[in-house]
Structures are given as structure tokens and as C-alpha cells.
C-alpha positions in Angstrom: 0.0 0.0 0.0 1.2 3.5 -0.8 1.0 5.7 2.4 2.3 9.2 3.1 3.2 11.0 6.3 2.7 14.8 6.3 4.7 16.9 8.7 2.9 18.9 11.3 -0.1 17.8 13.4 -0.6 14.0 13.0 2.7 13.5 11.3 2.7 9.8 12.5 -0.4 9.0 10.5 -0.2 6.8 7.5 -2.4 8.6 5.0 -3.7 7.4 1.6 -2.6 9.7 -1.3 -5.8 11.7 -1.6 -5.9 12.2 2.2 -2.2 13.3 2.2 -2.9 15.8 -0.6 -5.8 17.3 1.2 -3.7 17.5 4.4 -0.8 19.2 2.5 -3.3 21.7 1.0 -4.5 22.5 4.5 -1.0 23.1 5.7 -0.4 25.6 2.9 -3.7 27.3 3.4 -3.0 27.8 7.1 0.4 29.3 6.3 -1.3 31.6 3.7 1.5 30.3 1.5 2.7 32.0 -1.6 5.9 32.1 -3.6 6.4 28.3 -3.0 9.5 26.3 -3.9 9.6 22.4 -3.8 12.3 19.8 -3.9 12.9 16.1 -3.2 15.1 14.8 -0.4 16.5 11.4 -1.2 16.8 8.4 1.1 20.6 8.7 0.9 20.5 12.2 2.2 21.0 14.0 -1.0 18.7 16.8 -2.0 17.6 18.2 -5.4 17.8 21.9 -6.1 14.7 24.0 -5.3 12.4 24.2 -8.2 11.2 27.7 -9.3 8.5 29.4 -7.3 4.8 28.5 -7.9 1.5 29.1 -6.3 -0.4 26.6 -4.0 -2.2 24.8 -6.9 1.0 24.3 -8.8 2.8 23.0 -5.7 0.0 20.5 -5.3 0.4 19.4 -8.9 4.1 18.8 -8.1 3.0 16.6 -5.2 0.8 14.6 -7.6 3.8 13.9 -9.7 5.9 13.0 -6.7 3.1 10.5 -5.6 2.9 9.0 -9.1 6.6 8.5 -9.2 6.5 6.8 -5.7 3.7 4.5 -6.8 5.8 3.5 -9.9 9.2 2.8 -8.2 8.4 2.4 -4.5 11.3 4.7 -3.5 10.4 6.7 -0.5 11.7 10.1 -1.3 10.6 13.1 0.7 8.6 15.9 -1.0 9.3 19.3 0.6 7.5 22.7 0.2 9.1 25.9 1.3 8.2 29.6 1.2 10.9 32.0 0.0 11.4 35.1 2.1 12.4 38.5 0.8 16.0 37.8 1.7 16.0 34.7 -0.5 16.1 32.2 2.4 13.7 29.3 2.5 11.2 28.4 5.3 10.0 24.8 5.1 6.2 24.7 5.5 5.5 21.0 5.0 7.1 17.7 4.0 5.6 14.5 2.8 7.3 11.1 3.2 6.2 8.2 0.9 6.2 4.8 2.6 5.5 1.4 1.1 3.3 -0.5 3.7 3.7 -4.3 3.1 0.3 -6.0 3.2 0.4 -8.9 5.6 -2.4 -11.2 4.5 -4.4 -12.9 7.3 -5.6 -16.3 6.4 -9.4 -16.4 6.1 -9.8 -12.7 6.8 -11.2 -10.0 4.5 -8.7 -7.8 2.6 -9.8 -4.8 4.6 -9.0 -6.6 7.8 -5.5 -7.5 6.6 -4.9 -3.9 5.5 -5.9 -2.5 8.9 -3.6 -5.0 10.7 -0.8 -4.2 8.2 -1.0 -0.5 9.0 -0.7 -1.2 12.8 2.3 -3.5 12.2 4.0 -1.0 10.0 3.6 1.7 12.6 4.6 -0.5 15.5 6.9 -3.3 14.3 7.2 -4.8 17.8 3.5 -5.5 18.4 2.4 -9.1 18.0 -0.5 -10.5 16.0 -2.8 -12.3 18.4 -5.7 -13.7 16.3 -7.7 -13.3 13.1 -10.1 -15.9 11.8 -11.4 -18.0 14.8 -14.7 -19.8 14.9 -16.0 -18.8 18.3 -18.7 -17.1 20.2 -18.2 -14.2 22.6 -17.4 -15.6 26.0 -20.5 -15.8 28.2 -23.0 -15.1 25.4 -24.6 -16.8 22.4 -23.3 -14.0 20.1 -20.8 -14.9 17.5 -17.5 -13.0 17.4 -16.5 -11.0 14.4 -13.4 -13.2 14.4 -15.7 -16.0 13.1 -16.5 -13.9 10.1 -12.8 -13.1 9.4 -13.4 -9.4 9.9 -11.5 -8.8 13.1 -8.0 -9.1 14.5 -6.2 -8.9 17.8 -2.8 -7.4 18.5 -0.8 -7.5 21.8 1.4 -4.7 23.0 5.1 -4.9 22.2 8.4 -4.5 24.0 8.4 -0.8 23.1 4.8 -0.1 22.3 2.1 0.1 25.0 -1.5 -1.1 24.4 -2.7 2.4 25.0 -0.4 3.7 22.2 -1.6 1.3 19.5 -5.3 1.8 20.5 -5.1 5.6 20.5 -3.1 5.7 17.2 -5.8 3.5 15.5 -8.5 5.8 16.8 -6.7 8.9 15.3 -6.2 7.0 12.0 -9.9 6.4 11.8 -10.9 9.9 12.8 -8.6 11.3 10.1 -10.1 8.9 7.4 -6.8 6.9 7.0 -8.3 3.5 7.9 -11.8 2.2 8.5 -13.3 -0.1 11.1 -16.6 -0.4 13.0 -15.3 -0.6 16.5 -12.1 -1.0 18.6 -11.4 -2.3 22.1 -8.3 -1.5 24.0 -7.0 0.4 26.9 -6.3 3.9 28.2 -4.7 4.7 31.6 -5.4 1.3 33.1 -9.1 1.1 32.0 -10.7 -1.0 29.2 -12.1 1.4 26.6 -13.9 1.2 23.2 -14.3 3.4 20.2 -17.0 3.1 17.5 -17.7 4.5 14.1 -18.6 7.0 12.8 -17.3 9.6 15.4 -14.7 7.3 17.2 -15.3 8.8 20.6 -13.4 6.9 23.3 -15.6 5.5 26.1 -15.4 3.1 29.0 -16.1 -0.5 28.1 -17.3 -3.6 30.0 -15.2 -5.9 27.8 -12.8 -8.4 29.2 -9.8 -7.1 31.2 -7.5 -8.9 28.6 -8.0 -5.7 26.5 -5.6 -4.0 28.9 -2.8 -5.8 27.1 -4.3 -6.4 23.6 -6.5 -4.5 21.2 -9.4 -6.0 19.3 -10.4 -4.3 16.0 -13.7 -5.3 14.3 -13.4 -3.9 10.8 -17.0 -5.1 10.2 -19.3 -5.5 13.1 -21.8 -8.4 12.5 -23.6 -7.7 15.7 -23.4 -11.2 17.0 -24.9 -12.9 13.9 -23.8 -16.5 13.1 -21.5 -16.7 10.1 -22.6 -18.8 7.2 -21.6 -22.5 7.4 
């Protein structure tokens, strides 16, 4: 998957191209940016020369070409936009990093479920996959788990990543339109919490205390229905 990180607020989010473009446009609007120069910064540390000054629309056109080149060769250059001051110096307003997120297929799970897990694993390499397709009912009920449909995954915290961190990052990803799921269980400050589409508010949950150390993401909520045989 092609994903892009845009500097500024939410710079850790892995944005789809259209989302990244819109975010970049917002950065340039907030800065009331004019007289814009752009360049690429290579993975080896080298930098291209600044291209001639353009307006916001033309700078976004240059981003489109950068994104197309990234999609073609999977090389994660950095696209940088700067304003030129009267003295000729440059002030960087925004930067966009292209990243190739490897899709980690989950056996028996929907493509959207695999993609959501892949984003988590790319962001937090130390977290551990803890379950995908499992034919089971929710403990203590007659409701069928979304795991039985192949539309849910579990992920435990890692050596460096807390359960709170991966839960809150996924919520921010959903709020920003960078991934999609129906609900998420996890933890915050020692409490089990949950977050539901479409607003993804975070609320206390009566779910099992095991969610203090692992998250559960239901990409599609089947509301306890039994999966087809």
C-alpha cells in the first residue's frame, strides 16, 4: 500500500494519497503560503535543487507527480514545500514522506482486515498479531464473534509499544479517514475502553480485562450474527 506521512499535526499518521494531498493543501492554506518552492530529499540524504516558485495549486500538482513516481518505483523520497522570504532564504512549510506498507495477508480474513492490521504492524513493528479468523462465540454469550467472520484481528502490546499507544493511534487514524473499522477495544490509563464509528469517541467498556494488554479491531461488526456455514 502507498501511504504518506505529512509533517505537522498528526505526522505519524499513514495517509492514503488523496488524504495526504488534502492535508498538505490545508497546511499551505493555514500558512497563507505564496511564492512556493519544492524539492525532493533522497533516502541517501542528497537533495535536489529547489524548483522555481509557484502558487499553491502548482505546488500540489508537483506533489501529484511525486506521488505518481513513488507509486511506480516504490522509492520513499521526501517531498518538501518551502516559502521563499524576501532575503531569499527558504522556510519549510510542509514535508511528505512516501512509505510502502507491506500488506500482511491474514488467512481467512477479509482484505480490509488484513490492510488494517498491516498499518498497525508498519507503525509499531514490535506489536504481536494475536488472532484473526477464529470460529468462536463471545465468552458468556450466544453471540458470534466477528473473528468467526474473518473481519476482526487482535494485537498485543510490544516491547516498546504500549497497548494504549496502539489503541489511540488507530483511533486517530480512523478519525482522520486513514483507515476504517466499525469498533475497537483496547485500553487507556489502566481502563478498558472502546471506540465506535462514525465519530470514534473513546468511552469506558465492559469488555474483558484482557484488553488492557491487547486490542481488538472489528473492521466489520456483524452484531453477534452467526456466520454462514
